[in-house]
PLY file of the C-alpha trace (Angstrom):
ply
format ascii 1.0
element vertex 178
property float x
property float y
property float z
element edge 177
property int vertex1
property int vertex2
end_header
5.40 52.65 -100.99
7.84 54.64 -103.06
7.25 55.02 -106.78
9.50 52.68 -108.74
11.93 54.37 -111.12
11.63 54.13 -114.87
14.78 52.00 -115.07
13.42 49.54 -112.50
10.25 49.12 -114.54
11.94 49.08 -117.93
14.21 46.26 -116.78
11.06 44.12 -116.42
9.07 45.53 -119.35
11.93 45.15 -121.82
11.83 41.36 -121.37
8.21 41.21 -122.58
7.22 40.64 -126.21
5.90 43.76 -127.95
6.74 46.84 -130.01
6.81 49.55 -127.34
10.29 51.13 -127.38
12.31 52.31 -124.41
11.93 55.91 -125.61
8.13 55.57 -125.75
8.04 53.82 -122.39
10.07 56.59 -120.75
7.76 59.28 -122.14
4.70 57.27 -121.00
6.20 56.85 -117.53
6.67 60.63 -117.20
3.09 61.35 -118.35
1.49 58.67 -116.18
3.30 59.88 -113.05
1.04 62.95 -113.13
-2.17 60.89 -112.73
-3.69 61.56 -109.28
-4.21 58.83 -106.68
-7.97 58.83 -107.33
-7.44 58.91 -111.10
-8.26 56.50 -113.90
-6.05 55.20 -116.72
-7.25 53.03 -119.60
-5.14 51.04 -122.04
-6.88 49.94 -125.23
-4.88 46.96 -126.50
-2.58 45.24 -124.01
-1.14 42.26 -125.93
1.51 40.61 -123.67
1.78 43.60 -121.34
4.96 45.40 -122.42
3.39 48.85 -121.92
0.89 47.61 -119.33
3.70 46.78 -116.92
4.83 50.41 -116.79
1.30 51.72 -116.25
0.22 48.93 -113.90
3.29 49.29 -111.68
2.63 53.04 -111.37
-1.03 52.28 -110.64
0.09 50.14 -107.73
2.69 52.65 -106.50
0.49 55.76 -106.86
-2.92 54.20 -106.27
-4.94 55.11 -109.39
-7.33 52.73 -111.19
-5.92 51.04 -114.31
-8.11 49.22 -116.84
-6.63 47.01 -119.57
-9.05 46.48 -122.47
-8.28 43.65 -124.89
-10.29 40.92 -126.60
-7.32 38.53 -126.38
-8.17 36.62 -129.53
-5.62 34.06 -128.33
-5.87 32.48 -124.88
-2.11 31.97 -124.99
-1.55 35.73 -125.24
-3.94 36.38 -122.34
-2.02 33.86 -120.20
1.28 35.60 -121.06
-0.27 38.98 -120.23
-1.50 37.82 -116.80
1.83 36.16 -116.01
3.78 39.28 -116.98
1.54 41.57 -114.93
1.90 39.34 -111.87
5.67 39.16 -112.38
5.81 42.98 -112.48
3.65 43.30 -109.36
1.27 45.49 -111.32
-2.24 46.62 -110.35
-4.95 46.42 -113.04
-8.49 45.44 -113.90
-8.88 43.40 -117.08
-11.86 44.12 -119.34
-12.15 41.41 -121.98
-13.74 42.60 -125.18
-13.42 44.85 -128.19
-12.44 48.44 -127.45
-15.44 49.67 -129.43
-17.93 47.61 -127.39
-16.93 47.78 -123.70
-16.87 51.51 -122.97
-19.98 51.30 -120.77
-18.06 49.02 -118.38
-15.61 51.81 -117.54
-16.08 55.11 -115.71
-16.18 58.58 -117.24
-13.70 61.35 -116.37
-10.68 59.28 -117.43
-7.32 60.95 -116.80
-5.27 59.09 -119.43
-6.02 56.71 -122.32
-3.42 54.78 -124.29
-4.75 53.78 -127.74
-2.96 50.76 -129.22
-5.40 48.45 -131.01
-6.24 48.12 -134.71
-4.20 50.63 -136.70
-6.62 51.39 -139.54
-8.40 54.68 -140.05
-12.01 53.55 -139.55
-11.22 51.74 -136.30
-9.10 54.55 -134.86
-11.79 57.11 -135.75
-14.47 54.98 -134.05
-12.33 54.56 -130.92
-11.80 58.32 -130.74
-15.54 58.94 -131.18
-16.29 56.54 -128.33
-13.49 57.20 -125.86
-12.56 60.89 -126.12
-15.94 62.01 -124.68
-15.14 59.88 -121.60
-12.02 61.94 -120.86
-11.54 64.61 -118.22
-11.03 68.06 -119.63
-7.27 68.50 -119.91
-6.83 64.70 -119.71
-4.00 63.10 -121.64
-4.10 60.54 -124.43
-1.41 58.60 -126.26
-1.66 57.00 -129.69
0.83 54.23 -130.45
1.94 53.90 -134.07
0.96 57.47 -134.88
4.17 57.72 -136.87
5.54 55.24 -139.36
3.61 52.96 -141.65
0.19 53.21 -139.96
-1.20 56.24 -141.80
-4.75 55.48 -140.61
-3.85 56.28 -137.00
-2.24 59.60 -137.94
-5.11 60.61 -140.23
-7.83 59.78 -137.68
-5.98 61.55 -134.86
-5.08 64.63 -136.91
-8.79 65.15 -137.68
-9.59 65.60 -133.97
-9.96 69.29 -133.15
-10.24 68.59 -129.41
-6.67 67.26 -129.23
-3.63 69.42 -128.62
-0.27 67.74 -129.24
2.00 67.64 -126.20
4.88 65.44 -127.43
5.90 62.72 -129.87
8.18 59.93 -128.76
9.30 57.59 -131.53
5.91 56.56 -132.96
3.68 57.57 -130.02
1.82 60.86 -130.00
0.87 62.33 -126.62
-1.94 64.90 -126.61
-4.13 66.85 -124.22
-7.91 66.87 -124.57
-9.07 70.49 -124.80
0 1
1 2
2 3
3 4
4 5
5 6
6 7
7 8
8 9
9 10
10 11
11 12
12 13
13 14
14 15
15 16
16 17
17 18
18 19
19 20
20 21
21 22
22 23
23 24
24 25
25 26
26 27
27 28
28 29
29 30
30 31
31 32
32 33
33 34
34 35
35 36
36 37
37 38
38 39
39 40
40 41
41 42
42 43
43 44
44 45
45 46
46 47
47 48
48 49
49 50
50 51
51 52
52 53
53 54
54 55
55 56
56 57
57 58
58 59
59 60
60 61
61 62
62 63
63 64
64 65
65 66
66 67
67 68
68 69
69 70
70 71
71 72
72 73
73 74
74 75
75 76
76 77
77 78
78 79
79 80
80 81
81 82
82 83
83 84
84 85
85 86
86 87
87 88
88 89
89 90
90 91
91 92
92 93
93 94
94 95
95 96
96 97
97 98
98 99
99 100
100 101
101 102
102 103
103 104
104 105
105 106
106 107
107 108
108 109
109 110
110 111
111 112
112 113
113 114
114 115
115 116
116 117
117 118
118 119
119 120
120 121
121 122
122 123
123 124
124 125
125 126
126 127
127 128
128 129
129 130
130 131
131 132
132 133
133 134
134 135
135 136
136 137
137 138
138 139
139 140
140 141
141 142
142 143
143 144
144 145
145 146
146 147
147 148
148 149
149 150
150 151
151 152
152 153
153 154
154 155
155 156
156 157
157 158
158 159
159 160
160 161
161 162
162 163
163 164
164 165
165 166
166 167
167 168
168 169
169 170
170 171
171 172
172 173
173 174
174 175
175 176
176 177
């Protein structure tokens, strides 16, 4: 199967409720394309699937494992998420629960993690403490809402000495784990 283009995926993703911009999605698409077939990608916070569609479609096309972690406090949102992922023909494994409590259900040596849950300092710091040690050396991470009004995300991320900034796209920071 050929890898779907960004525009093919964005045409679907853009119809889904969420705050992930086209610019951020395009940058994510480029980063995710480098994940190997045997690789692992984790998304912390999936909501209705706007970003998940991009990652899940690439997971299907390339063949890597993709885990979506969300506690789906609303069953209605979970139903929308599942519908949207099916509509996009995406490949994923859903892990229901809080991002700070389910890490033992996922493998180590993760190639890419997308952080997009609670945007307060204490929570972002705790997620980094839990998830960054599960990364492959030289693995990539992305933090949504790094820029803008969510100063807690920026502060928690900027404290991490093991992260080396790769790019910023709108409000998403992409970094490599040293």
